[in-house]
C-alpha positions as CSV (number, residue, x, y, z in Angstrom):
1,M,10.3,-98.2,6.8
2,E,11.4,-101.1,4.8
3,I,13.9,-100.4,2.5
4,N,13.6,-101.9,-1.5
5,K,9.8,-102.5,-0.8
6,I,7.6,-102.7,-3.2
7,I,4.0,-101.8,-2.8
8,H,0.9,-103.0,-4.7
9,G,-2.5,-101.8,-4.7
10,D,-4.5,-98.2,-4.9
11,C,-2.0,-95.3,-4.5
12,V,-4.6,-93.5,-1.8
13,E,-5.3,-96.6,0.3
14,K,-1.7,-97.4,0.6
15,L,-0.6,-94.3,1.4
16,Q,-3.0,-93.8,4.1
17,D,-1.1,-97.3,5.5
18,I,2.3,-95.2,6.1
19,E,3.2,-92.8,8.8
20,A,3.5,-88.9,8.6
21,N,6.8,-87.6,8.0
22,K,8.4,-90.8,6.7
23,V,9.3,-90.5,3.1
24,D,12.3,-88.5,1.8
25,L,10.7,-88.1,-2.1
26,I,7.6,-89.0,-4.0
27,Y,7.7,-89.6,-8.1
28,F,4.5,-89.3,-8.8
29,D,3.6,-90.7,-12.6
30,P,-0.1,-90.3,-12.6
31,P,-2.8,-91.0,-15.3
32,F,-2.6,-87.9,-17.7
33,F,-6.4,-87.8,-18.7
34,T,-6.1,-89.1,-22.3
35,Q,-9.4,-90.5,-22.1
36,R,-8.4,-93.7,-23.3
37,K,-7.4,-97.2,-22.5
38,H,-3.5,-97.9,-22.6
39,T,-2.4,-101.4,-23.3
40,L,1.2,-102.8,-24.3
41,K,2.6,-106.2,-24.5
42,T,5.9,-107.4,-23.2
43,K,8.6,-108.4,-25.8
44,D,7.5,-111.8,-26.0
45,N,3.7,-111.3,-26.0
46,S,3.5,-113.5,-23.2
47,K,1.8,-110.6,-20.9
48,T,-0.3,-107.9,-21.2
49,F,0.0,-104.2,-19.4
50,E,-2.9,-102.1,-19.4
51,F,-4.6,-98.9,-17.8
52,N,-7.9,-97.2,-17.6
53,D,-7.4,-93.6,-18.2
54,K,-10.8,-92.9,-18.6
55,Y,-13.0,-90.3,-16.4
56,N,-16.2,-88.7,-16.5
57,S,-15.0,-85.6,-16.0
58,I,-12.1,-83.0,-14.9
59,Q,-12.9,-82.7,-11.9
60,E,-13.2,-86.3,-11.0
61,Y,-9.5,-86.3,-12.1
62,L,-8.5,-83.6,-10.5
63,E,-10.3,-85.0,-7.2
64,L,-8.2,-88.3,-7.5
65,I,-5.0,-86.4,-8.4
66,E,-5.9,-84.1,-4.7
67,R,-6.9,-86.9,-2.8
68,S,-3.1,-88.6,-4.1
69,L,-1.3,-85.1,-3.1
70,I,-2.9,-84.7,0.5
71,E,-2.0,-88.1,1.4
72,S,1.6,-87.7,0.2
73,K,2.0,-84.2,1.5
74,R,1.2,-86.1,4.8
75,V,3.8,-88.8,4.5
76,L,6.6,-86.4,3.4
77,K,9.3,-85.6,5.7
78,N,9.5,-81.5,6.4
79,T,12.8,-82.2,4.3
80,G,10.9,-84.4,1.5
81,S,9.8,-83.3,-2.1
82,V,7.3,-84.2,-4.5
83,F,8.1,-84.7,-8.8
84,L,4.5,-84.7,-10.7
85,H,5.0,-86.3,-13.8
86,C,2.3,-84.9,-16.3
87,D,1.7,-83.7,-20.1
88,K,0.2,-80.6,-21.9
89,T,-3.2,-82.3,-21.3
90,A,-4.1,-81.1,-17.8
91,S,-0.7,-79.6,-16.5
92,H,-2.7,-76.2,-16.2
93,N,-4.9,-77.9,-13.6
94,I,-2.6,-80.0,-11.7
95,R,-0.4,-77.0,-11.1
96,L,-3.5,-75.0,-9.3
97,I,-4.0,-78.4,-7.2
98,L,-0.4,-78.4,-6.3
99,D,-0.4,-75.1,-5.3
100,K,-3.5,-75.6,-3.3
101,V,-2.4,-78.7,-1.4
102,F,1.5,-77.6,-1.1
103,S,1.1,-73.8,-1.2
104,R,2.8,-71.5,-4.2
105,D,5.8,-70.7,-2.0
106,N,6.9,-74.4,-2.2
107,F,7.0,-74.0,-5.9
108,Q,10.6,-75.1,-6.8
109,S,10.8,-76.3,-10.7
110,E,9.1,-76.4,-13.8
111,I,10.9,-79.3,-15.0
112,I,10.8,-79.9,-18.9
113,W,11.4,-83.5,-20.1
114,A,12.6,-83.2,-24.0
115,Y,12.9,-85.8,-25.9
116,K,13.2,-86.4,-29.9
117,R,10.1,-87.8,-31.7
118,W,9.4,-89.4,-34.7
119,S,6.8,-87.3,-37.1
120,N,3.3,-88.2,-37.5
121,A,0.1,-87.2,-39.1
122,K,-0.9,-84.5,-36.5
123,K,-1.9,-81.4,-37.3
124,G,0.1,-78.3,-35.8
125,L,3.5,-79.0,-33.7
126,L,4.7,-82.2,-32.7
127,N,4.6,-83.2,-29.2
128,S,8.2,-83.7,-27.5
129,H,8.2,-82.9,-24.0
130,Q,6.2,-83.8,-20.8
131,V,6.2,-81.5,-17.6
132,I,7.5,-82.5,-14.4
133,F,6.7,-80.4,-10.7
134,F,8.6,-79.8,-8.1
135,Y,7.5,-79.1,-5.1
136,S,8.9,-79.2,-1.7
137,K,6.7,-79.7,1.8
138,T,8.7,-76.6,3.0
139,Q,11.5,-74.2,2.7
140,D,13.8,-76.8,5.0
141,F,14.1,-79.3,1.9
142,K,16.7,-81.5,1.4
143,F,18.4,-80.8,-2.4
144,N,21.4,-82.3,-4.0
145,T,23.0,-80.3,-6.7
146,I,24.2,-81.9,-10.3
147,Y,26.7,-80.5,-12.4
148,T,26.7,-81.2,-16.0
149,D,29.7,-80.3,-18.3
150,Y,30.2,-77.0,-19.8
151,S,29.5,-76.1,-23.3
152,A,32.1,-76.6,-25.7
153,T,31.9,-72.7,-26.4
154,T,32.3,-71.5,-23.2
155,N,35.6,-69.7,-22.7
156,L,38.1,-71.0,-20.6
157,D,38.8,-67.7,-18.4
158,Q,35.1,-67.8,-17.6
159,I,36.0,-71.0,-15.6
160,L,39.3,-70.7,-14.4
161,Q,39.2,-67.0,-13.2
162,D,37.3,-65.4,-10.5
163,R,35.2,-62.6,-11.1
164,E,32.8,-59.8,-9.1
165,R,31.2,-56.9,-9.0
166,D,32.2,-53.1,-9.7
167,E,30.9,-50.3,-8.0
168,N,28.0,-50.6,-11.4
169,G,27.4,-54.0,-10.6
170,K,29.3,-55.1,-13.8
171,A,31.0,-58.2,-13.8
172,T,34.7,-58.2,-13.9
173,Y,37.7,-60.3,-13.2
174,K,39.0,-60.0,-9.5
175,K,42.8,-59.0,-9.2
176,D,45.1,-58.9,-6.6
177,K,46.9,-55.8,-5.3
178,N,49.4,-56.1,-7.6
179,G,46.8,-56.2,-10.6
180,N,47.1,-59.7,-11.5
181,V,43.9,-61.6,-12.6
182,I,43.2,-64.0,-9.2
183,L,42.5,-67.5,-10.5
184,G,39.4,-69.6,-9.2
185,K,39.1,-72.5,-7.1
186,E,38.2,-75.6,-9.1
187,K,34.9,-75.7,-10.6
188,K,32.4,-78.8,-10.6
189,G,30.8,-78.0,-13.9
190,V,27.3,-76.1,-14.3
191,P,24.0,-76.9,-12.4
192,L,21.6,-78.9,-13.7
193,S,19.1,-76.9,-15.5
194,D,15.6,-77.3,-15.7
195,V,15.3,-78.7,-19.1
196,W,16.5,-82.1,-19.3
197,E,16.9,-83.9,-23.0
198,I,16.9,-87.6,-22.0
199,P,15.8,-90.1,-24.8
200,Y,12.1,-90.7,-25.0
201,L,12.1,-94.8,-24.2
202,N,11.7,-96.8,-27.5
203,P,9.6,-100.0,-28.1
204,K,12.4,-102.3,-28.3
205,A,14.6,-100.8,-25.8
206,K,15.9,-103.3,-23.6
207,E,14.5,-101.8,-20.0
208,R,11.3,-102.2,-21.7
209,T,8.8,-104.2,-19.1
210,G,5.8,-103.7,-21.7
211,Y,4.1,-101.3,-19.1
212,P,2.6,-98.8,-21.6
213,T,4.0,-95.5,-20.2
214,Q,6.9,-97.1,-18.7
215,K,9.5,-93.9,-18.2
216,P,13.5,-94.2,-18.6
217,V,15.9,-95.3,-15.6
218,L,18.0,-92.6,-16.5
219,L,15.2,-89.8,-16.0
220,L,14.4,-91.6,-12.4
221,N,18.0,-91.4,-11.6
222,Q,18.1,-87.9,-12.2
223,I,15.1,-87.1,-10.3
């Protein structure tokens, strides 16, 4: 495949043009079944972006998701993975489709993208997260661990000193034959968890293009 090639067109149709087992990773950000039309203009009002997220039924919507996922699985390498972005509107339905296409055994994580939002007049809890389902094509998937900083409350000895399990399964400091605590190897930090706190892309952000459901570059870089 060509590098840095942008393909415009219908998702399913364009995926069908790609050879099987050629893609390393797919980030899938489909419409969320909001049942409304999304519209937004560029900062200088020179261009309007919009898309229709209305369907006759949830079945029609899920059929589109399934067709896209079937083609996604076909083009993925055996070491590849798919990250599907959705929200509470249909996440429970989409999870079942992902299990069907990719198998429950290849479910890896349910990532929560958490962010701060301004309050509104909505009755009930404020919406402040979206979901990203992470599935692999096989168990032989490629994964690069990202390390984050330790919490300010983490004890230094937990970072610097090796530990082991005693006969009761309790974690204790590893010691040499003289009873001295053994210093551990240099640690890289804490492996990234499945809750990602990344700011929501506000309307005045510099990276804003005018697309109504644009996602932050920070989020995509982390994927």
